[in-house]
C-alpha positions as CSV (number, residue, x, y, z in Angstrom):
1,X,33.0,-7.9,52.8
2,X,34.9,-4.8,51.9
3,X,38.1,-6.8,52.0
4,X,36.9,-10.4,51.4
5,X,39.7,-12.9,51.3
6,X,38.3,-16.1,51.6
7,X,35.3,-16.5,49.3
8,X,33.1,-19.5,50.5
9,X,30.7,-19.6,47.3
10,X,27.9,-21.3,49.3
11,X,27.8,-18.5,51.2
12,X,28.6,-15.6,48.8
13,X,26.7,-13.6,46.0
14,X,27.0,-14.9,42.9
15,X,28.8,-11.9,41.4
16,X,31.5,-11.8,43.5
17,X,31.9,-15.6,43.0
18,X,32.0,-15.1,39.3
19,X,34.4,-12.7,39.5
20,X,36.9,-14.9,41.0
21,X,36.1,-17.9,39.1
22,X,37.0,-15.6,36.0
23,X,40.5,-15.9,36.5
24,X,40.2,-19.9,36.4
25,X,38.1,-19.3,33.4
26,X,41.2,-17.6,31.9
27,X,43.6,-20.5,33.0
28,X,41.7,-23.3,31.4
29,X,43.6,-23.4,28.0
30,X,46.7,-24.2,29.9
31,X,45.0,-26.5,32.0
32,X,43.3,-29.3,30.0
33,X,44.1,-32.6,30.4
34,X,47.1,-31.3,32.2
35,X,48.9,-31.8,36.0
36,X,47.8,-28.1,37.3
37,X,48.7,-26.7,41.0
38,X,46.1,-24.6,42.1
39,X,48.6,-22.3,44.6
40,X,46.5,-20.6,47.6
41,X,43.3,-22.6,46.6
42,X,41.4,-21.3,49.4
43,X,38.3,-23.3,49.9
44,X,38.6,-25.0,47.0
45,X,36.1,-24.0,44.2
46,X,38.6,-23.0,42.1
47,X,40.6,-26.4,42.2
48,X,37.3,-28.6,41.6
49,X,36.5,-25.6,38.4
50,X,39.7,-26.4,37.1
51,X,39.3,-30.6,37.6
52,X,36.9,-30.8,35.3
53,X,39.2,-30.2,32.4
54,X,42.4,-30.9,33.4
55,X,44.0,-34.5,34.1
56,X,44.7,-33.8,37.7
57,X,44.9,-31.0,40.2
58,X,46.5,-30.2,43.4
59,X,44.8,-27.5,45.5
60,X,47.2,-25.8,48.2
61,X,47.0,-23.3,50.5
62,X,48.7,-22.4,54.3
63,X,45.2,-22.2,55.7
64,X,44.2,-26.1,57.4
65,X,40.7,-25.0,58.4
66,X,40.5,-23.8,54.5
67,X,41.7,-27.0,53.4
68,X,39.9,-29.1,55.8
69,X,36.8,-27.2,54.3
70,X,38.3,-27.9,50.6
71,X,38.4,-31.7,51.3
72,X,34.8,-31.6,52.3
73,X,33.1,-29.7,50.0
74,X,35.2,-30.2,46.9
75,X,36.6,-33.8,46.6
76,X,37.0,-34.9,43.1
77,X,38.6,-38.2,41.9
78,X,41.3,-36.3,40.2
79,X,41.9,-33.3,43.1
80,X,44.3,-33.7,46.3
81,X,44.4,-30.9,49.2
82,X,47.4,-29.8,50.5
83,X,48.1,-27.8,53.4
84,X,51.4,-26.3,52.3
85,X,53.8,-23.0,52.4
86,X,53.4,-21.3,49.0
87,X,57.2,-20.2,49.0
88,X,59.1,-23.7,49.9
89,X,57.0,-25.8,47.8
90,X,57.1,-29.8,49.0
91,X,57.4,-31.1,45.7
92,X,60.4,-32.1,43.3
93,X,61.6,-29.7,40.2
94,X,59.4,-30.2,37.0
95,X,56.3,-31.7,38.7
96,X,53.5,-29.8,37.0
97,X,52.5,-28.3,33.7
98,X,50.3,-25.5,34.9
99,X,50.6,-23.6,37.9
100,X,47.7,-21.1,39.1
101,X,48.3,-18.7,42.0
102,X,45.0,-16.1,42.1
103,X,45.2,-13.1,44.6
104,X,47.8,-15.0,46.5
105,X,51.4,-13.3,45.6
106,X,50.0,-9.9,47.6
107,X,49.7,-11.9,50.6
108,X,53.3,-13.7,50.9
109,X,56.3,-11.9,52.9
110,X,58.1,-12.9,49.5
111,X,56.4,-12.8,46.5
112,X,59.6,-13.4,44.7
113,X,59.8,-16.9,46.4
114,X,56.8,-17.8,45.4
115,X,57.7,-17.0,41.7
116,X,61.2,-18.8,41.8
117,X,59.1,-21.9,43.3
118,X,56.6,-21.9,40.8
119,X,59.0,-22.1,38.2
120,X,60.9,-24.7,40.2
121,X,58.0,-26.9,39.9
122,X,57.0,-26.3,36.7
123,X,58.1,-28.6,33.3
124,X,60.2,-26.5,30.9
125,X,56.8,-26.4,28.2
126,X,54.7,-25.2,31.7
127,X,52.9,-21.7,32.5
128,X,52.6,-19.8,35.8
129,X,49.3,-18.1,35.3
130,X,48.9,-15.6,38.3
131,X,46.9,-12.6,39.2
132,X,46.7,-9.6,41.4
133,X,44.9,-6.3,42.1
134,X,46.9,-3.4,40.2
135,X,48.2,-0.2,42.0
136,X,49.0,2.6,40.5
137,X,52.7,2.6,42.3
138,X,53.7,-0.1,44.6
139,X,53.2,-0.3,48.0
140,X,53.8,-2.1,51.0
141,X,51.4,-0.1,53.1
142,X,47.8,-1.1,50.9
143,X,44.6,0.0,52.0
144,X,43.6,-3.9,52.0
145,X,44.9,-5.0,55.7
146,X,45.3,-8.7,54.6
147,X,47.8,-7.1,51.9
148,X,51.2,-6.7,52.2
149,X,52.2,-5.3,48.9
150,X,50.0,-4.2,45.9
151,X,51.9,-4.3,42.3
152,X,52.0,-1.7,39.6
153,X,52.6,-3.2,36.3
154,X,55.9,-2.8,35.7
155,X,57.0,-4.3,39.2
156,X,54.6,-7.0,38.9
157,X,56.1,-7.9,35.8
158,X,59.7,-7.4,36.9
159,X,59.1,-9.8,39.8
160,X,57.6,-12.5,36.9
161,X,60.5,-12.1,34.7
162,X,62.9,-13.2,37.4
163,X,62.2,-16.6,37.0
164,X,60.5,-16.5,33.5
165,X,61.6,-15.5,29.9
166,X,58.6,-14.8,28.8
167,X,55.5,-13.1,30.4
168,X,52.4,-11.7,28.9
169,X,50.3,-9.4,30.8
170,X,46.9,-8.7,30.7
171,X,44.1,-6.8,32.4
172,X,40.6,-7.7,34.0
173,X,38.0,-5.0,33.3
174,X,34.0,-5.2,33.6
175,X,32.2,-4.5,30.9
176,X,29.9,-1.3,31.5
177,X,27.5,0.8,29.3
178,X,28.2,4.6,28.5
179,X,25.8,5.5,31.1
180,X,27.1,3.3,34.0
181,X,30.5,5.3,33.8
182,X,28.8,8.7,33.5
183,X,27.0,7.7,37.0
184,X,30.2,6.5,38.6
185,X,31.9,9.8,37.5
186,X,29.1,11.8,38.9
187,X,29.0,9.7,42.1
188,X,31.6,11.6,44.0
189,X,29.8,11.7,47.8
190,X,29.7,7.7,47.1
191,X,26.4,7.4,47.2
192,X,26.0,4.3,45.1
193,X,28.4,2.8,47.5
194,X,26.7,3.5,50.2
195,X,23.2,2.9,49.3
196,X,21.1,-0.5,48.4
197,X,18.7,1.9,46.7
198,X,21.0,3.1,44.5
199,X,23.2,0.3,43.6
200,X,19.9,-1.3,42.3
201,X,19.4,1.5,39.9
202,X,23.0,0.6,38.5
203,X,20.5,-1.7,36.3
204,X,18.7,1.2,35.0
205,X,22.3,1.9,33.3
206,X,22.5,-1.5,31.6
207,X,25.4,-2.4,33.7
208,X,24.2,-5.3,36.2
209,X,25.3,-4.7,40.2
210,X,28.5,-6.3,41.3
211,X,26.6,-9.0,43.3
212,X,25.1,-10.1,39.4
213,X,28.0,-10.1,37.8
214,X,28.3,-12.9,35.9
215,X,31.4,-14.6,34.1
216,X,30.1,-13.0,30.6
217,X,30.3,-9.7,31.9
218,X,34.0,-9.6,32.8
219,X,36.9,-9.2,30.4
220,X,40.3,-9.9,30.3
221,X,42.8,-8.5,27.4
222,X,45.9,-7.0,26.9
223,X,44.0,-3.7,25.8
224,X,42.9,-2.9,29.4
225,X,46.0,-3.2,31.4
226,X,46.8,0.3,32.3
227,X,43.2,0.9,33.0
228,X,42.2,-2.7,34.9
229,X,41.3,-3.4,38.8
230,X,43.5,-7.1,38.6
231,X,46.2,-8.0,36.5
232,X,47.1,-11.2,35.2
233,X,50.2,-12.8,34.1
234,X,51.3,-15.9,31.9
235,X,54.3,-16.9,32.2
236,X,56.0,-19.5,29.9
237,X,60.0,-20.6,29.4
238,X,60.7,-20.8,33.6
239,X,64.4,-20.8,34.3
240,X,66.4,-23.9,35.5
């Protein structure tokens, strides 16, 4: 689980699920009552989450096994799951009010094509909600073997602005007490990460361990962008 790429909530610690669901919770204001595409939906838990508020949601992913699981586990009257290529969407222009693409752009060979296709599939007043891990400098050889690229903030924003006239960038961070941050600074040997006993000791600092994180323990704001582990962007005014 050092690089978990396919989150299956029924088989995953609730804190890990909460970290991924935070992105969908962030997107809700742009999806309520609207037609939405969840691009790179994995096994479909986020698609189902959005469907509780959206008029209609299409969940799409390149992995056939994930889509088969999604159809069996997260079927809803207003949900459709499709196998698709995020860089070559099988939809007409202006088909959706919102496109969500969380932790997907770093996986594709042509990130700009994903962004162009999302812009094409959006209606003029629509929005692309996208997230990706933040790197200090953009790298095409990231530590995570599943990623083809990890973006710096500047390059992430530059990629999005090629297809959108307005891009607002946010950062995700966990709420942490001073004692917890002090413990992390002192843990130069990484013992806290390798020892279950020491991980449990994080409770004493007032900050829950990752496996116990809830949606309320995660904050998304414009104030934390430069120190964030995950970048979010809200992209509007798609270019024709």
